[in-house]
VMD Tcl script that draws the C-alpha trace (Angstrom):
set ca {
  {-27.22 -18.60 16.66}
  {-26.66 -18.01 19.97}
  {-25.32 -19.95 22.94}
  {-26.04 -20.93 26.48}
  {-24.15 -19.76 29.65}
  {-20.54 -20.77 30.32}
  {-19.17 -23.50 32.35}
  {-15.98 -22.00 33.46}
  {-13.59 -24.11 31.43}
  {-11.34 -22.57 29.15}
  {-11.90 -22.65 25.39}
  {-10.33 -21.30 22.09}
  {-12.71 -19.36 19.42}
  {-11.70 -20.22 16.27}
  {-12.91 -17.46 13.28}
  {-12.45 -18.26 9.44}
  {-13.15 -16.44 6.46}
  {-14.09 -17.49 3.00}
  {-14.06 -16.06 -0.32}
  {-14.68 -18.84 -2.57}
  {-17.79 -18.50 -4.76}
  {-18.53 -21.99 -4.47}
  {-20.21 -21.58 -1.21}
  {-23.80 -20.26 -1.87}
  {-24.06 -17.83 1.02}
  {-20.78 -16.23 -0.08}
  {-21.52 -15.75 -3.77}
  {-25.19 -14.60 -3.20}
  {-23.97 -12.08 -0.67}
  {-21.59 -10.67 -2.93}
  {-23.56 -10.52 -6.08}
  {-26.66 -9.18 -4.40}
  {-24.68 -7.06 -2.06}
  {-26.44 -8.11 0.84}
  {-26.21 -10.19 4.21}
  {-27.00 -14.16 4.69}
  {-27.12 -15.62 8.41}
  {-27.60 -18.94 8.81}
  {-30.50 -19.50 11.68}
  {-30.63 -23.16 11.78}
  {-29.38 -26.60 9.85}
  {-30.94 -29.99 10.05}
  {-30.02 -33.32 8.09}
  {-32.55 -34.57 5.53}
  {-32.08 -37.38 3.52}
  {-28.33 -37.39 3.08}
  {-28.50 -33.38 2.42}
  {-28.45 -30.53 4.85}
  {-31.18 -28.06 4.95}
  {-29.78 -24.70 5.80}
  {-32.31 -21.84 6.91}
  {-30.56 -18.38 6.04}
  {-32.32 -15.03 6.92}
  {-31.73 -12.49 4.13}
  {-31.11 -8.83 4.60}
  {-30.64 -5.60 2.28}
  {-31.80 -6.96 -1.20}
  {-34.68 -8.44 -2.98}
  {-35.16 -12.25 -2.07}
  {-35.72 -13.11 -5.68}
  {-32.28 -12.06 -6.49}
  {-30.72 -14.67 -3.91}
  {-32.98 -17.33 -4.93}
  {-32.00 -16.93 -8.41}
  {-28.17 -17.29 -7.60}
  {-28.52 -20.21 -5.34}
  {-30.68 -22.00 -7.54}
  {-27.82 -21.92 -10.09}
  {-25.61 -23.62 -7.93}
  {-25.67 -27.44 -9.15}
  {-25.96 -28.90 -5.32}
  {-28.56 -26.64 -4.11}
  {-32.42 -26.47 -4.13}
  {-33.87 -23.30 -2.53}
  {-37.36 -23.08 -1.04}
  {-38.42 -19.48 -0.13}
  {-39.84 -19.80 4.00}
  {-40.83 -16.25 4.20}
  {-40.42 -12.87 2.26}
  {-39.99 -9.31 3.65}
  {-39.56 -5.84 2.09}
  {-35.73 -6.15 1.82}
  {-35.14 -10.07 2.56}
  {-36.59 -12.93 3.85}
  {-35.86 -16.42 5.16}
  {-34.57 -19.21 2.47}
  {-34.06 -22.71 2.86}
  {-31.10 -24.07 1.06}
  {-31.14 -27.96 0.45}
  {-27.56 -28.67 0.00}
  {-26.12 -31.91 -1.29}
  {-22.66 -32.60 -0.36}
  {-20.73 -31.46 2.68}
  {-21.22 -28.21 4.85}
  {-18.26 -26.32 6.71}
  {-20.46 -25.28 9.66}
  {-21.64 -29.23 10.20}
  {-17.75 -30.33 9.78}
  {-16.52 -28.03 12.40}
  {-18.98 -29.12 14.88}
  {-17.90 -32.93 14.19}
  {-14.72 -31.64 14.84}
  {-15.47 -30.37 18.07}
  {-15.76 -26.46 17.32}
  {-19.27 -25.64 17.98}
  {-20.57 -22.79 15.22}
  {-21.64 -19.64 16.83}
  {-22.17 -17.55 13.94}
  {-22.15 -18.06 10.36}
  {-22.60 -15.10 7.90}
  {-22.17 -14.17 4.50}
  {-21.62 -10.47 3.73}
  {-20.93 -8.53 0.61}
  {-18.52 -11.56 -0.76}
  {-17.05 -12.75 2.59}
  {-18.23 -15.59 4.66}
  {-17.30 -15.73 8.06}
  {-17.72 -18.76 10.66}
  {-16.90 -18.26 14.24}
  {-16.71 -21.57 16.20}
  {-15.83 -22.46 19.98}
  {-13.39 -25.23 20.76}
  {-12.91 -26.46 24.16}
  {-9.24 -26.22 25.44}
  {-9.01 -29.99 25.95}
  {-8.89 -30.40 21.89}
  {-5.97 -29.70 19.86}
  {-6.82 -26.40 17.79}
  {-3.88 -27.06 15.74}
  {-5.21 -30.74 14.65}
  {-8.65 -29.42 14.22}
  {-7.75 -26.43 12.30}
  {-5.60 -28.58 9.78}
  {-8.28 -31.13 9.39}
  {-10.83 -28.70 8.75}
  {-8.78 -26.46 6.17}
  {-7.90 -29.90 4.09}
  {-11.30 -30.10 3.28}
  {-12.97 -26.76 3.29}
  {-10.14 -24.24 2.72}
  {-10.96 -20.61 4.64}
  {-8.32 -18.25 6.01}
  {-8.04 -18.58 9.62}
  {-8.29 -15.14 10.63}
  {-8.69 -15.01 14.21}
  {-7.99 -17.40 17.17}
  {-9.02 -15.96 20.59}
  {-7.91 -17.54 24.03}
  {-11.21 -17.56 26.20}
  {-11.36 -17.89 29.96}
  {-14.53 -20.05 29.89}
  {-16.16 -22.48 27.16}
  {-19.90 -21.98 26.53}
  {-21.68 -25.37 26.28}
  {-25.26 -25.53 24.80}
  {-26.61 -27.30 27.96}
  {-25.34 -28.30 31.24}
  {-25.98 -32.26 31.71}
  {-29.28 -31.51 33.55}
  {-30.55 -29.55 30.61}
  {-29.34 -31.77 28.01}
  {-31.18 -34.92 29.52}
  {-34.32 -32.60 29.59}
  {-33.99 -31.48 25.99}
  {-33.51 -35.08 24.74}
  {-36.42 -36.27 26.96}
  {-38.21 -33.59 25.29}
  {-37.21 -34.17 21.62}
  {-36.62 -37.64 21.25}
  {-39.29 -40.46 21.52}
  {-38.06 -43.31 23.48}
  {-37.55 -45.40 20.30}
  {-35.63 -42.76 18.74}
  {-33.35 -42.38 22.07}
  {-32.82 -46.30 21.66}
  {-31.94 -46.49 18.41}
  {-29.69 -43.73 18.43}
  {-27.81 -45.02 21.73}
  {-27.53 -48.58 20.11}
  {-26.25 -47.05 17.02}
  {-23.53 -44.91 18.93}
  {-22.36 -47.98 21.02}
  {-22.33 -50.49 18.29}
  {-19.97 -48.35 16.47}
  {-22.21 -47.14 13.72}
  {-20.73 -43.54 13.99}
  {-16.86 -44.89 13.76}
  {-15.20 -44.46 10.80}
  {-14.66 -47.22 9.39}
  {-17.96 -48.32 10.93}
  {-17.84 -51.11 13.24}
  {-21.31 -51.76 12.77}
  {-23.32 -51.98 9.16}
  {-26.72 -50.65 8.76}
  {-28.11 -53.77 7.93}
  {-26.32 -55.60 11.16}
  {-27.70 -52.53 13.38}
  {-31.12 -52.79 11.92}
  {-31.11 -56.73 12.60}
  {-29.55 -56.00 16.04}
  {-32.86 -53.81 16.70}
  {-35.31 -56.04 15.10}
  {-36.43 -53.48 12.56}
  {-35.98 -53.15 8.74}
  {-33.25 -50.73 7.49}
  {-35.91 -48.08 6.25}
  {-37.11 -47.83 9.61}
  {-33.77 -47.43 11.01}
  {-33.11 -45.05 8.49}
  {-36.29 -43.32 9.81}
  {-35.57 -43.21 13.37}
  {-31.73 -41.97 12.77}
  {-32.53 -39.21 10.63}
  {-35.17 -37.94 12.87}
  {-32.98 -38.39 15.93}
  {-29.92 -36.72 13.90}
  {-32.25 -33.80 13.18}
  {-33.25 -33.09 16.83}
  {-29.75 -33.39 18.00}
  {-28.72 -30.82 15.23}
  {-31.41 -28.53 16.38}
  {-29.98 -28.45 19.79}
  {-26.81 -27.05 18.31}
  {-27.73 -24.55 15.67}
  {-31.15 -23.73 16.84}
  {-30.15 -21.76 19.97}
}
mol new
graphics top color blue
foreach p $ca { graphics top sphere $p radius 0.5 }
foreach p [lrange $ca 0 end-1] q [lrange $ca 1 end] { graphics top cylinder $p $q radius 0.2 }
display resetview
């Protein structure tokens, strides 16, 4: 997970450490004495597909450990001599996604020998204390570093973002996503229900869900596939 160039605005870098075995990438890295690194994450049918590269162990060991977690389904994408690429389909919450929702963009998610680390970057305009408190109240973790940065590294400039959205989204997906946002579908509590939004767009609820899921997957790809 890499980043784009800086925009010159100040930022705060937050680094969290996790030792709880309830997180599959932490437990697997401890038991198998290996390194797992998040490469990409996309929403899928109410869950999240997390793609982890694995280094330093037989992939079957990590696969078996992750499969033992009740909320995780594992798929092998690639195998190497000392690791490979796994997809974890995770039901429920995800710390990296929650940080992004709070405004802190994850730059690195790594599990190594029993310790998980997430490094995220927060624009200085946000209240770092509030973000940290909100995140830790849900996911725990120890704040091991809080660094002041001279500049925030956005994923894209406005022009680049427009170009990427045009490339990734169909016109209909863009329309549905924009309408959902403006109608308060993503507010909490929601100002518009799924049924109301579907009626407003003149489509069925299953079709609405299909368009939203596809668009959300592409947007998360902009965040994590960098």
